[in-house]
Each structure stands twice: as structure tokens, then as C-alpha cells.
C-alpha positions in Angstrom: 55.8 88.1 200.2 55.7 88.8 203.9 56.3 85.9 206.3 55.6 86.2 210.0 55.8 84.1 213.2 58.9 82.1 212.3 59.7 78.9 214.3 61.9 79.2 217.3 64.3 76.6 215.9 65.4 78.9 213.0 65.6 82.2 214.9 68.2 83.7 217.2 67.8 83.4 221.0 67.1 87.2 221.3 63.9 87.1 219.2 60.8 87.4 221.4 58.4 84.4 221.4 54.7 84.8 221.0 52.8 84.7 224.3 50.0 82.6 222.8 52.3 80.1 221.0 55.9 79.9 222.4 57.0 77.7 219.5 57.1 80.8 217.2 58.8 84.1 217.3 57.5 87.6 216.8 59.6 88.0 213.7 59.2 88.5 210.0 61.0 88.0 206.6 60.3 90.1 203.6 60.9 88.2 200.3 61.0 89.9 196.9 61.1 87.9 193.8 62.0 84.8 195.9 64.9 86.4 197.8 64.9 87.4 201.4 65.8 91.1 201.6 64.8 92.0 205.1 64.5 90.1 208.4 63.2 91.6 211.6 61.7 90.9 215.0 60.6 92.2 218.3 63.6 91.6 220.5 63.5 90.0 223.9 64.1 92.7 226.5 63.8 90.7 229.7 67.2 89.6 231.1 66.0 86.3 232.7 64.2 85.3 229.5 67.3 86.1 227.4 69.4 83.9 229.6 66.9 81.0 229.4 66.5 81.2 225.6 70.3 81.4 225.1 70.7 78.3 227.3 68.0 76.5 225.3 70.1 77.1 222.2 73.2 75.7 224.0 74.9 79.1 224.3 77.0 80.2 227.2 76.3 83.7 228.5 80.0 84.5 229.2 81.0 85.6 225.6 78.0 87.9 225.3 78.1 89.4 228.8 78.5 92.9 227.5 75.4 92.5 225.4 73.4 91.0 228.2 74.4 93.7 230.7 72.4 96.2 228.6 69.3 94.2 229.8 70.3 93.4 233.4 68.7 96.5 234.9 65.9 96.9 232.5 65.4 97.7 228.8 62.3 98.9 227.1 60.5 96.7 224.6 62.1 97.2 221.2 62.6 95.6 217.8 64.9 95.7 214.9 65.5 94.7 211.3 68.3 94.3 208.8 67.9 95.1 205.2 70.3 93.7 202.6 70.8 96.7 200.4 73.1 94.6 198.2 70.3 92.0 197.7 67.8 94.7 196.9 70.1 96.2 194.3 70.9 92.7 192.8 67.2 91.9 192.3 66.2 95.4 191.2 69.0 95.6 188.6 68.7 91.9 187.5 72.3 91.1 188.4 73.5 87.5 188.5 75.6 87.8 191.7 75.6 89.8 194.9 79.2 90.5 194.2 78.1 92.8 191.3 75.9 94.8 193.7 78.2 95.1 196.6 80.6 98.1 196.9 83.3 96.0 198.7 82.4 92.4 198.4 83.7 90.1 201.2 83.7 86.4 200.8 85.8 83.4 201.7 88.6 84.5 199.4 88.3 88.2 200.0 87.9 89.4 203.6 89.6 92.7 203.3 89.2 95.5 200.7 
């Protein structure tokens, strides 16, 4: 299942908002057998809009200044996605736990290899 235009409230500040409906983002989730395996979006590339959207989420720009500096003097429109290879393998192989599909599982009780 492919889900698009997710609400602003559940997406990060750096996801671009739709021009015709600023309550949703230009983002997507790909679900396979009921599990989210990929999330992606067109990213906001305008410095002033990034600052405004971060402030709306209650975030201070200070800790992310290095990230924001990449946009200060202009950045082309762009997008990105993240695919959970471990999740794909878990569903494809019919495993009960992501731990069985991850090469080096990291969880609350195991943060280092």
C-alpha cells in the first residue's frame, strides 16, 4: 500500500508542505503486508521556511545549525527516503522479530556490537 500526503503533525519539520493544502506534507509511506518499509518526502530547501517549520514544532535552530547552514545560501529542490532493509527481510522471510533479520541488532539492552 502506498500512502501519500501525510499530516504535518506526524512528519518532521524538514518535509515540504503541499502548496494547495499546507496541512499535509509531500511525503509517502510504503507498507508491505501491514508494515512500513519505506518513508520518503520532498524535503524543504528554503532556509526561511525551514526555520519557520522548526519553530512551529518547538525546535531551536541552535543544535541543528550545521544542517541549516547547508540551506542558508541556496539549495536545489530535493527529496529523500529511507528503506528499512531489516524490515523488508523480516517480512520476506516470515521472521517473528526484526532482531532475526538485522546483522547487528541495536536495542535498549544492546547499543554496541
